[in-house]
C-alpha positions as CSV (number, residue, x, y, z in Angstrom):
1,M,25.2,5.3,-15.7
2,S,24.1,8.9,-15.8
3,S,25.5,11.6,-13.5
4,E,22.0,13.0,-13.0
5,V,20.6,12.6,-9.5
6,I,17.1,11.3,-9.9
7,F,16.2,10.5,-6.3
8,Q,17.2,12.3,-3.1
9,L,16.5,12.2,0.6
10,S,17.5,15.2,2.6
11,A,17.7,15.4,6.4
12,I,14.9,12.8,6.9
13,H,13.8,12.4,10.5
14,R,11.2,9.9,11.7
15,S,10.3,8.8,15.2
16,F,7.5,6.7,16.8
17,K,6.0,6.6,20.2
18,Q,6.2,3.3,22.0
19,G,4.3,3.8,25.2
20,S,6.2,6.6,27.0
21,T,9.3,6.0,24.9
22,E,10.1,7.9,21.7
23,L,12.0,5.8,19.1
24,N,14.1,7.8,16.8
25,V,14.2,5.5,13.7
26,L,15.7,8.0,11.2
27,K,18.1,10.7,12.3
28,G,18.7,13.1,9.4
29,A,19.0,10.4,6.7
30,E,20.7,11.7,3.5
31,L,20.8,9.8,0.2
32,S,21.3,10.7,-3.4
33,I,20.9,8.1,-6.2
34,K,21.8,8.7,-9.8
35,K,19.8,7.7,-12.8
36,G,20.3,4.0,-13.6
37,E,22.1,3.3,-10.3
38,I,21.1,0.2,-8.2
39,V,21.7,0.7,-4.5
40,A,21.6,-1.9,-1.7
41,L,20.1,-0.8,1.6
42,V,21.3,-3.0,4.5
43,G,21.1,-2.9,8.2
44,P,20.0,-5.1,11.2
45,S,16.3,-6.1,11.5
46,G,14.3,-3.3,13.1
47,A,16.8,-0.6,12.0
48,G,14.1,1.2,10.0
49,K,14.8,0.1,6.4
50,S,11.1,-0.4,5.7
51,T,10.3,3.0,7.2
52,L,12.9,4.5,5.0
53,L,11.5,2.8,1.9
54,H,7.9,3.9,2.8
55,I,9.1,7.5,3.1
56,A,11.1,7.2,-0.2
57,G,8.0,5.8,-1.8
58,L,5.7,8.6,-0.6
59,L,3.7,6.1,1.4
60,E,4.6,7.7,4.7
61,K,5.6,11.3,5.6
62,P,8.7,12.1,7.6
63,D,8.6,14.2,10.7
64,S,11.0,16.6,8.8
65,G,13.2,16.6,5.8
66,E,12.6,16.3,2.0
67,V,12.1,13.7,-0.6
68,R,13.0,14.8,-4.2
69,I,12.2,12.9,-7.3
70,N,13.6,14.4,-10.5
71,G,14.3,17.5,-8.5
72,E,10.7,17.9,-7.4
73,V,10.1,18.3,-3.6
74,C,7.4,15.7,-2.8
75,C,6.9,15.7,0.9
76,C,4.5,18.7,0.9
77,L,2.4,17.5,-2.0
78,G,-1.3,16.6,-1.4
79,E,-2.4,13.0,-1.4
80,E,-3.7,13.1,-4.9
81,D,-0.4,14.3,-6.3
82,R,1.5,11.8,-4.2
83,T,-0.7,9.0,-5.5
84,S,-0.1,10.2,-9.1
85,L,3.7,10.2,-8.5
86,R,3.6,6.7,-7.0
87,R,1.6,5.4,-9.9
88,N,3.7,7.0,-12.6
89,K,7.3,7.2,-11.2
90,L,7.6,4.4,-8.6
91,G,7.5,0.7,-8.6
92,F,7.3,-1.4,-5.4
93,V,8.3,-5.0,-4.7
94,Y,7.9,-6.4,-1.2
95,Q,9.0,-9.6,0.6
96,F,5.5,-11.0,0.2
97,H,4.1,-10.8,-3.3
98,H,0.6,-9.4,-2.3
99,L,-0.9,-10.6,-5.6
100,L,-4.7,-10.5,-5.9
101,P,-5.6,-14.2,-5.5
102,E,-8.9,-14.1,-7.5
103,F,-7.1,-12.9,-10.6
104,S,-4.7,-14.6,-13.0
105,A,-1.0,-13.8,-13.1
106,V,-1.4,-11.7,-16.3
107,E,-4.5,-9.9,-14.8
108,N,-2.4,-8.9,-11.8
109,V,-0.1,-7.1,-14.2
110,V,-2.8,-5.7,-16.3
111,I,-4.9,-4.1,-13.5
112,P,-2.4,-1.4,-12.3
113,Q,-2.0,-0.3,-15.9
114,M,-5.7,0.1,-16.5
115,I,-6.0,2.0,-13.2
116,N,-3.4,4.3,-14.7
117,G,-5.5,4.9,-17.8
118,M,-4.1,2.3,-20.2
119,S,-6.4,0.5,-22.5
120,R,-6.9,-3.2,-21.8
121,K,-5.4,-4.2,-25.1
122,K,-2.2,-2.2,-24.5
123,A,-2.0,-3.2,-20.9
124,L,-2.3,-6.9,-21.9
125,E,0.4,-6.5,-24.5
126,R,2.8,-5.0,-21.9
127,A,1.9,-7.5,-19.2
128,L,2.6,-10.5,-21.6
129,F,5.9,-8.9,-22.7
130,L,7.1,-8.6,-19.0
131,I,5.8,-12.0,-18.1
132,E,7.6,-13.6,-21.1
133,A,10.8,-11.7,-20.2
134,L,10.6,-13.3,-16.8
135,G,10.2,-16.8,-18.3
136,L,6.6,-17.3,-17.2
137,K,4.5,-17.0,-20.3
138,P,3.1,-20.6,-19.9
139,R,1.9,-19.6,-16.4
140,A,0.3,-16.3,-17.4
141,D,-3.3,-17.6,-17.0
142,H,-2.6,-19.3,-13.7
143,R,-3.9,-17.8,-10.4
144,P,-1.3,-17.0,-7.7
145,G,-2.3,-20.1,-5.7
146,Q,-1.2,-22.2,-8.6
147,L,2.3,-20.6,-8.8
148,S,5.4,-21.4,-6.8
149,G,6.8,-18.8,-4.4
150,G,9.5,-17.8,-7.0
151,E,6.9,-17.5,-9.7
152,Q,4.6,-15.4,-7.6
153,Q,7.5,-13.0,-6.8
154,R,8.4,-12.8,-10.5
155,I,4.8,-11.7,-11.3
156,A,5.0,-9.2,-8.5
157,L,8.2,-7.8,-10.2
158,A,6.3,-7.6,-13.5
159,R,3.5,-5.8,-11.8
160,A,6.0,-3.3,-10.3
161,L,7.4,-2.6,-13.7
162,A,4.0,-2.5,-15.5
163,N,3.7,1.3,-15.6
164,E,7.3,1.9,-16.6
165,P,8.5,3.5,-13.4
166,A,11.7,5.5,-13.2
167,I,12.5,4.2,-9.7
168,L,12.1,0.8,-8.2
169,L,11.9,0.3,-4.4
170,A,12.2,-3.2,-3.1
171,D,11.9,-4.4,0.5
172,E,13.6,-7.8,0.9
173,P,12.2,-8.9,-2.5
174,T,13.8,-12.4,-2.1
175,G,13.6,-12.7,1.6
176,N,10.8,-15.3,1.5
177,L,12.5,-17.6,-1.1
178,D,15.1,-20.4,-0.9
179,P,18.6,-19.4,-1.9
180,D,18.6,-20.8,-5.4
181,T,15.2,-19.3,-6.2
182,A,16.2,-16.0,-4.6
183,D,19.3,-15.9,-6.9
184,G,17.2,-16.6,-10.0
185,V,14.6,-13.9,-9.1
186,F,17.2,-11.4,-8.3
187,S,19.1,-12.0,-11.5
188,Q,16.0,-11.3,-13.5
189,L,15.3,-8.2,-11.5
190,L,18.8,-6.9,-12.3
191,V,18.5,-7.7,-16.0
192,L,15.2,-5.9,-16.2
193,A,16.4,-3.0,-14.2
194,R,19.5,-2.6,-16.4
195,D,17.6,-3.1,-19.6
196,H,15.0,-0.4,-18.6
197,G,17.6,2.0,-17.1
198,L,15.8,1.9,-13.8
199,T,17.1,3.5,-10.6
200,A,16.6,1.1,-7.7
201,L,16.9,1.1,-3.9
202,I,16.7,-2.5,-2.6
203,A,16.7,-3.5,1.0
204,T,18.2,-6.9,1.6
205,H,20.0,-9.1,4.2
206,N,21.6,-11.2,1.5
207,Q,25.3,-10.3,1.1
208,A,25.6,-12.2,-2.1
209,L,22.8,-10.0,-3.7
210,T,24.3,-6.9,-2.1
211,D,27.6,-7.6,-3.9
212,R,25.9,-7.5,-7.3
213,M,24.6,-4.0,-6.9
214,D,26.4,-0.7,-7.7
215,R,26.9,0.4,-4.1
216,T,25.6,-0.1,-0.6
217,V,24.2,2.2,2.1
218,R,23.8,1.0,5.6
219,L,21.2,2.0,8.2
220,A,22.0,1.6,11.9
221,H,21.0,3.5,15.0
222,G,19.0,5.9,12.8
223,I,22.0,6.9,10.8
224,L,22.4,6.2,7.1
225,T,26.0,5.8,5.9
226,S,27.7,4.6,2.7
227,D,29.9,1.5,2.8
């Protein structure tokens, strides 16, 4: 693992209005992650883990504070630049796969690459490489509705890695799967992350998965701490 810090949150504050009440979800969150490090994000439901990941992924702006990727301050960037960073530097995996139902598994992995300017031929080659690495080559031409939950989540992982991101952000990526399937999907996620030198921040309630990551940070009452 490198000593280079590739991702950093500095003094992140985020609150929401709920009627006349202000909910302080993040109170000065601080986090630095080194290149190649895989970090578990844990905390009770409703603590703000998804909000933290949305801010980390430049999908949402904090009320104050900074997000840095490779040393670049990202919070003040315009939407076009933020979109470009998301497309080129970040990969996302969610609890629900959000695959496009009208397209095949391989097409779901090809499409984000073509949006990013890749030729269809090269996009297809990479998509098939990832799908084969995940043990799903025989299912490549199947639509999501023809796949099991674990298979769909594997395709979602392949899609997240399609544009060769530097950072993977995952929000309960196995939370919708049975324990055995969850373990298999997570094992493949770890293998691919290690093989590609990915930096990852993964929110999970699963202690068995947490124990397999490099370290854990905990979010509670708006405060982010290291275990």
